[in-house]
N, C-alpha and C positions, 0 to 999 in steps of 0.2 A: 652792779648797781647797789645791791645790799651792802657790799663791802664798803663802797664809798660813803653810804649813809652812816654806817657804823663808825667810820673814821671821822665824820663830821660831828656826830652827836656828843662825844666826850668833851668837845670844846665848849659845850654850853651847859655842863653840869656845875655843881656848886664850887668845885675846885677851880674852875676857870671862868667864874662868873664876871670877873672884871674885864676879861679879854673879849668877851662876846660882842659887846656893842661895836667895838672897833672893827672886828672882823666882818661883822655884818655890814657895817658901813662901807668898808673896802669892797666887799663882795657886791654890794649894791652898786657902788660906783663902777666897778669892773664890768658888772653885767650890763650896765647901761651903755658902756663904750664898746661892747663887743658887736661883731657883725652878726647877722642873722644865724642862728644856730641850726644846723641841720637836724633831721630827725634822729640820726644815728651817728655817734662819734666815730664808730668803726668805718662807716661808709665815707665820712669826711676825711679820715686819715688816708683811706684808700684813694680817694680822689686827689688829695694833696700829693701823695706819692706819685700818682699817675701824672699829675701836672709837672712835677719836677723831672720826671723821666721823659716827658714828651714836650720838650720845649718848642719843637717845631710846629706843635698844634695849639699854640696859645690862642689863636683866634677862635678855634673851635671851643676851647675850654671857657673862654670869656662868654661865648654865646650860651654855653650850658649854665655858667654862673648866673647870667642874666635871667635864664628861664627859671632857675631855682629861686632866684630872688623874687621874681614876680609871683611864684607859687606860694611862697612862705611869708609874704609881706604881711599878711593878716595875722599870722601867729608869732611874729617876731617880738621879743621882749622890748626891743627899742620902740616899736610901734605901740606896744601896750602902754609903755611909760609915757610916750609922747601924747598919746590920746588921753591919759589921765595921770598927770604928774603928782597929784596928791595921794593917789592910791599906792599901797604898799604891795610889793610882790608876794605872791603866795608862797607857801613852803615848797610846793612842787616846782615852781619856777626857779626859786633859789637853789634848789638841788640840782636842777638842770644846768644853771649857770655855773655853780661851783664845781660841778663834776667835770668840766673841761680842764684838762691838764694845762698847767701854766706854760709848759714847754712847747705847746702847739702854737704855731705861728699862723695866723690867718693871712690869706692872700688878698690884698686889697683889690677890689673890683672897680675898675675904672668906668665911671659913668659915661656912656655914649648916647648920643641922641638916637631915638627910636627910628629904625629904618622903615621906609615905606616899601613894602614888597610889590614890585611891579612885574606884570606878566611879560614874558618875552614876546618878540615879534612873531616867532614861529607858532607859539601857542595861540596867539591872537587870530591867526589865519587858518588854524586847524579846522574849524567847522566848514569854512569855504572849500578847503582842500577835500574834505570828505564829500561834500556836495558835488564837487567837480568829478571826483572818482566815481561816484554813483551815477552821475549823468553820462560819464564816459562809458561805463560798463553797459548802461542801458542803451546808449547809442550803438555800441558794438553789437549787442544782442539784437537790436532792431535791424541793423544792417545785415547781420547774418540771417535773420528771419526773412528779410526782404529777398536776399539772394536765394535762399532755399525756396521761397515761394515762386520766384521767377523760374528757377530750374524745374519745378514741378508742374508748371503751367503747360497745357497742350500747345502744340505747334500752331501758330497763327499766321504762318507765311501766306497761306492761301485763304485768308479770311473772307475775301470777296465772294468766292464760290462756296465755301463751307457754310456760310450763314444762310445760304439759300436751300440747303438740304440737311435734314436731321440725320443724326447717326442712327444705325440700326435699321435703315430703310433699304428696300430693294425695289427698283423700278425697271420694268421691261418695256421697251418701246419697239414699235413696229418699224418696218423698213422706211416708212415715210415720216417717222418721228412721233406718231400717235402713241398714247399710252395704252399698252396692252394689259398690264397688271402692276399693281403696287402692293407691297407688303411692308408692315411696320408703320411707324408714325409718319406717314407721307401725305402730303397734300395732293389730292386728286386733280385739283384745278387751281392753278396759280394765276394771279392777276397783277397788273402793274398798279402803281400807286394812284395814277390818274383814273383808273377804272373803279376805284373804291370811293363811294360817296363821301363827301366832305363831313357830312353829319355823322356817319358811322366812325370816321377817324376821330372826330371830337368826342364821341361817346367813349371810345376806348381810352383816349388820353385823359379825359375827366375822371374816369374810373380807376385806371391803373397807374397813371403817372401825370398828375396835373402840372407839374413843373418840367415836363419832358423837354421843352425847347430851351430851358434855362440852365440845367445842370450839365455836368460833363460825364455822366454815366452813373454817378452816385449822388443821391439827394439826401443830404443830412437833415434838412427840414422835414422831408417826407418821412424819414425813419422816426424822428421824434414825434411827429404828428400821429403816425401809426401807433406808436407805443402809447401815447396818451389816449387815443381813441379806443384801443383795445382794452386798456385798464379801466376806463370809464364805463365801457359797454359790458365788461366782464366776459368778452368772447373775442375770437379772432375776426374782427369786423373789417379790418383794413391791413393790407400788406405794405411792407416798407421797400420792396424791390422795385426798381425802376423798369421801364420797358426794355431798356438796354441790358440790364442785369437778367431779365427773363430770356432775352434773346441769347445771351452768353450761356445760360444754363441749358437752353434747348439745343444749342449748337455743340457745346463742348463738355458739359457736365451731366450729372444725373440728379435725382431727387433726394440724395442723401442729406440728412439733417446733421450738419456738423459746422463747427467754426471754420475749419479749414476750407470746406466747400464754399462758405460765404466769402472768405478772403479771396479765393480763386475767382469767384464770380465777380467780386468787386474790381479786381485787377483786370479781368478779361473785358469787363464792360468799358473800362477806361481805354483799353487797346482798340475796342470796337469804335468808340467815339473818335479816336485819333484817325482811323482809316476810312470810316464811312460817314456819310452825311446823315443828318436827322431824317431826311426823307427816305434814304435807303434803309436805315434801321427800322423805321416804321413799316415800310413795305414788307421787309423780311419777316418782321414780327407778325403782322396781320396775315401773312400767308402760311405761317407755321404753328401759330398758337393752337392748342388743343381746346376745342369747345364742346366736347362730349358727343356721344352717339356715333363714334367713328369719324367725326369731322375734324379735320386739321385745316385751319385757315378759315377766313370769313366767307370765301366763295363756297366752300363745301358746306359750311354751317347754314348759310342762307338757303341752300337747296335741301339740306337734310331736315330742317325744322319748318321752313315755310314754302318749299317748292318754288323758290324764286331765284332770279339772278340778282346780283348786287344792286343794279340800278333800279330795281323794282321795290326795294325795301323802304318802308316808311319809318317815322321817328320811333314809334314804340317797338318795332321789330329790331331796329338798330340798337336801342337801349337794352333789349332782351339779350342780344348777342354779346354786348359789352359787359354784361353782368356775369357771363359764364366762366371766364378764365380762372377766377378765385376758387371755384369748386364746381366743375362741370356737371358732376352727377347730382349734387345737392340742388343746384339752381336750374336743372334741366326742366324746360316746360313740358316735356313729354312724360316725365315721371313725377314731378312735383309742381304742378301748375300754380298752386297757391304761393309757394315759396318763390317761384320764379317771378311772379307778378310783384311781390314785395321787393325783390331784388331789382326789378326793372324800374320801379318807382324811385328807388334809392339812386339809381344811375341818373334818372331824369333830374333829381334834386342836385346832384353833383354837376350836371351840365348847366343848370341854372346858376350855380355858384361860380362856375367857370365862365359865365356869360356866353356860353355856346348856344343857348336857347333862352327864350323869354319865359317868365313864370306862367303866362297864359298858355304857351305851347306845351309846357310840362303838365299843367292841370288838365288840358284836353287829352293829352296822351295817356295820362293815368286812368282816365275813365274808360279807355278802350280795352277790350279783352284781348287776350293773346290768341290770335287766329292761326292755328297750326295746320300745316299740310305736309306731313312727314313723307320723305322719299329716301331712296337709297342714294348714297353719295355718288356724285358724277364720276364716271369711269371706274366705279368700284366693281362693276360686273366684269368678270373675266370671260372674254369672248373666245379665248383659246386655252381652256384649262388643261387639256391633254398636252399641248405644246409647252405651256408654262411648266407643268410638272416634269416634262421631258428635259427641259433646259436646267431646271433646279437640280436634277439628278446629275448633271454634267459639271455643275460648278465646283464640287470638291476636287475634281480632276484638274481644274484650271486655276484655282486660287487656294491659298493656304487657309487653315482654320482661323488664324488670327484676323485675316482680312475679312473673311465671311462673318466672323463674330462682330467686327467693328461696323460692318454694314455701310450704309450710304452709297451703295453701288447703283450705277446706271448701266443697264445692258441694252445694247443696240442689236435687235434681232433681225432676221431675214424675212419674217412673216409679212405678208400683204394683208392688212386688216380687212380691206374690202373684200378680197377673195376669200378670206377666212370666214367671214360672215356668210358669204354665198355658199361655201362648202358646208357649214353647220346647218344652214337651212335646207340644203339639198339632202343631206343625210337624214334629217328628221322627216322630211317629206317622203323619202323612200321607205323608211320604217313604218310610218303611220299609214301611208297610202297603199304600198305594195306588200309590206311585211305581214299585215294581217291576212291578206288573201293567200300569200305564198308561204306563210308560216316561218318567217324569220323575224327576229326582234332586235338584231344588232347590225351595225354597219360601220365601215371605216373608210376614210379617204385621205390621201396624202398627195401633195404636188411638189415637184422639184423643178428648179431651173437646170436643165441638163448641161448648160455651158459652164456653170461654176459649182453646182451642188447645193445651192441655197434652197432650204425648205420654205416654200411659199404658203402652204396650208397644211394643217394637220388636224384631223377630227378622228380621235381614237375610239369613239363610241357614240351611242345614241344619247346617253344621259350621264354626264360626269358625276352628278350628285348621287346617283344610285350605284355607279361602278366606276372606279378610277383606273381600271385595267385598260391599258392602252393597246388596242388591237392593231395599231400601225407598227409598233416597235416590239411589243412583248408577245403578241400572239404568233404561234406557228401553225400554219394550216397547209394542206395539200393544194398546190396551185393549179392542178388539173392541166388543161390544154394551154394555159398561158406559158407553161414551161416549154412547149413545143417550139416557141420562137427561138429559144436558145439552142435547141437541138438542130434546127435548120440553119441557124447562124454558124454552128460548127461545120455543117456540111458545106455551106457556101465558102467559109474560110479554108476548107480543105480542097477547094478547087471545083466542086460540083456546080452545075448550072441550075438555076431555078426551073429550067425546062426538063431536066433529067427526071425520068420516071421510075416508079417503083411499084411492085405488085400490091394491089389492094384486094386481097383475098384472104380468107381465114386460114390460119396456120398455127401450129404449136411448136414452140422452140424451147427445149430444155424444160418441158413441163409447164411453160407459161403460155396461155392463149389469150391474146388481146382481141377485142371485139369493137366494131364500129357501132355508133348509135343506131338503134333500130335494126341492127344486123343487116345494114345495107352496104353492099360492096360494089365498087365500080370495075374491078378486075385489073385496071392499070390506071395510075395517076401520076402526073408530074408533081414535083415538090411544091410548086406554086399552087396548083389545084388542091393538093392535100392539105396545105396550110389554110387555104381559103375556106374549104369545107370542113376543116378540123377533123380529118379522117385519122383514126388511130393507127390502123395497120401500116400505112406508109411511114408514119412517124417512128414506129419501132424499127422498121427495116432500115430507115436512114440512120437511126441511132446505132444499129449493128454495123452499118457500112462505115461510119466514121470511127466508131469505137467508143467504149466507155471512158477510157482515160482522157483522150483529147477533148471529148465533149464536156466532161465534168471539170477539167482544167480550165477551159474557156469560160464556162459558166461562172467559175470562181473569179476569173479575171474581169468578167463583166460586172460583178458586184454581189454575187450570191455568197454568203458567209456560212449559212447553215450546212450541216453535213449532207453530203450527196453520196448515195451508195451505188455501186456498179451493178444495178439490177436492170432487167429489161423494162420494168414498170417505171423506171426513172424518166423514160422518154415521155410518159404521160402525166408526169407531175406527181409521182407517188411520195416523194420526199417533202417534208414540211419546211416551209420558208415563211418569212415575215413579209408583210405588205411593203414595208420600206425597202428591203433589199431587193425584192422583185421589181419595184418601181425603179430603183437605182440601176438595175441591169438593163431595163428598157431605155433609161436615160443615156446609157453609154451608146446605144444604137442611135439615139436622137442627136448625140454630140459627135456623130461620125467616127466613132471608135475611141473617143477619149473618155476615160473613167475619172470621175470626181468623187470625193467623199461628201456625203450629205451632212450639212451642218445648219444650225439655227442661230448661232451667236456670231455676230460680226466683230463686236468689240465690247470691252468692259472698262468702265472708268469709275474712279473713286470720287469722293466729295471734292477733292482738290482739283479734279479734272485730269488727273494722271491716267494715262492709258495702262491698264493692268494686263490686258489681253487683246490681241489683234489677230483675227483669223487670216491666214495666208492660203489662198486657193492653189491647190497643186493638181495639175492634170497629168494623166498618164495614158499614153496610147496603148491599148490592149487589143485593138482590132484594126485591120487595115481599112482605109476609107471606102475602097470599092466594095468590100464585103458588107460594110454597114449600109452603104447606099442600096445594094441589092436587097438586103433584108428589109430596109424601109419600104422599098417598092413593093415587096411581097406582102408586108403587113398593111399597106394601103389597100391592096386587093381585098383583104379581109373585111375592111370597113366599107369598101365600095360595093362589093358583090357577095360578101360572105356573111359569117355569123355576126359580124360587128356592125351591121347596118344601123342599129339604133343609136350608134355613137356618132352618126354624121352631124356636122355642125355648120356646113356651108363653106368649108375650106378643107384643104388636104389634111387628112388624119391617118396615122398609122397606129395599129393596135391589135390586140388579141383578146378573145374571150377565153373563159376557162370554167369548167365545172368539175368538182371532185365527185367521188363515188357517192351514189344515192343523193346527188345534188345537195350535199352538206355545205359546200362552199361555192359561191357564185362570184366570179371575177371578171374584171375588164381592166386592162392596163394599156393605155394609149398615149400618143404624144403628137405635138406639133413641134416645129423646130425650137421654139422658145420655152416650152413647158411640157412636162410629162406628169401624168396623173394616174394613180392606181385606186381602184374601188373594190371593196370586198363586202359581201352580204352573207349573212348566216346566223348561226346560234352558238352561244358560248359552250353549250353542252353537247355540241356535235349532232344535235337532232336534225334529221333530214328535212330539207325544205321541199316545197312543191313548185318552186320557181325554176328559172333557168338563167344562164349567163346573159341572156338578152336584157334582163332587168338591170343587171350591173352595167351593161353598155348604155342603157337609156339613162341611168343615174349619172354616169360619166358625161354623157352628152348634155344633160340638164345643167350640170355645173360648168362645163367648158363653155357653153353658150354665153354664160354671164361673164366669164373672165376674158374671153377673146375680144370683148368690146374695148379692152384697154391694150390689146396686143395687135400690132400691125400684122397683116397677112404676109406670110413668107413661104416660099416654095421649098420643097425638099430637093436634095441633090438629084441630078438626072441619073437615070439608069446607065451605068457604064457599059462598055462593049464587053460582050460575053465570050466572043470567039477568041480563042488562044489565051484565055485568062488562066493564070496559075494561082494555086492556093498559098496561103501564108502559114498554114499549120499542116503537119503531116498526119494523115489518118492512120489509125491502127484498128482495122476491122476486127469484129468479134467472130471467133470461130466456134460456133455452138457444137456441143457434143451430139445433139440430136435435134433435127428439125423435120417437121412433117407438115406438108401442105394439105389442107382440107378442101373438099369439093365446094363449089359455089352453091349456096342455097338458092331456092326459088324465092324471088323477092320482087316487090313493086316499089317504085320510087314514091316516097311520101308526098302527099298532096301539097303540103307546105313544108318549108325547110326549117326544122326545129333547130334550137341550139344544140351543140354537141354534148354528148355524155360519154364519159370514159368509164370503162369497167376495169377495175384494178384488182389484182390478186394479191 
């Protein structure tokens, strides 16, 4: 640029002063006719060269020229001249104009009308496309979430039965369907909807779900109303869950606080509404809702708080119960009577708004105090605690852990509740009336149906609250002379006759010396007489004649499971057995030689009504019928004329008394054709008593006199022919190493016939 200026300046000195005006004029004219000058000549040349080389891109170059023209329109010399024709260009402008080489040819720019840039159709619909994609993705996500929710819902196939029983419950029923025991959140007394007063129904609906008959399981208005009420009150004053949602939660879900649980609850409530009527939903809810103090359902609560049945409740009591579901412990009239009264009054106001009662009725009810009469929930008392515990110990063997954890089980048992109450009362009377005088403080009783093995009664002790030790199943005691019945059974099965006699005199065999009670000996006795009088010496001699092995084997087949040792004293009951297995062995005799397994569970069902377990009775003949008939006849003589006279009940009875050494254990086991019962009296610490087995026989008689009222009289099998009879087992008599008979002592017959006493070494 400096060189160009130096080339221009000489033309204006003194030597060329005449030429200057003309050049300036030409330059001026030339500058006015030129196109807009770019900022740089170098860039312009470059652009011109590019334009010549890129003929195919003319359209693009013209657009670029148009852009340059619009940008430099304000600085163009032509525009400056046009805006002010009288003004003269400045020296700087002249320099820029004259600096353009003459040889440079400008490309004329064709003027075109300004284009209106229009948006394409695709760009115009782009927002709608984006919205559609967003809605589509949202829809797919919602559908996926719905499917996932449906897959995670509990199975509702058996909803009609499941909604009547809570999960986690265990219900034991007696043979006649009466409730023996309930564990977990179970209603002790269920009622039909027509047994629930209309006013009580209205109180719950007005409090918990005022639009119950209008919604389909989910009440949107109720949720919004609850939110507004809670915000305004600053506390959780009202809930948004409908009665149907609460029933769904009680039946299938837990108390977990999560969005997923609420979604499940909402969906389940819709399913419930689809399958059940409003009346059915309300009935199930009122029977299962927890109302505090161990009361599940309105029938339980009416009894627990007011000691009344449902039909005896008044308005204020109904309102009190209706206010409990929201917070049973907080609104309990037993622990917070003031708060409970405020809650009751709030329920009454809601009933007025729902037009269930008039304002005058509410005002009158508000003035009334809450009159409480607390009682234990109905059917909450376990009348058979030992039997219940016995069955619960068997459940893990019958059901899996998952099934037990899920609960909702209903167990049908074999127990006769009426007889069970009689048995419990009999045992208490025996301990309190006879125990103090005879120095024993415990007793046990068990009854079986010998035809199938069903346990009809079980009292394992005097007081379950003080001791849960079951003396029917867990205790092992010496049975004394009650074991003699099994010894004589082995002899009869070996072919002996009940009239066969054995010496009744003192003797010593291999160092063992048995003795009769009072050291009274008859010299010679038949087996029938020896069993009737419970003489010890003949029993040992019979045991030796039949043999240890055959007798012990038959005793096991009859039902004895405890170890039996091949000792002479075994004949007198030296080995310890349980009351249940001894009673079972006598039951085999009552069943004419058929052995059954004692059991207490008939069937187990889950909440869906599916049978999880069903007992199948299995009989096995272990003794021929003639031998069992002969033994029954012999045991009848014990009750008729022998030591078992206190067990007489006015109909044929077969049984045997028993006393262990030093009267530590007092026994009587007897039966009629339809029922066999065993009784034990004694002390847990083995302390000797001052009583006799006659007390046990009397206790047995007191119980059986109450039960036979429901059992028709039935005769025992007739005594079969004894002549020419053959045995069903082979005897293996004992060959002692040494036996010595002792002389008969001088003796006198006792004035009265005492109960037997066995002396054991």
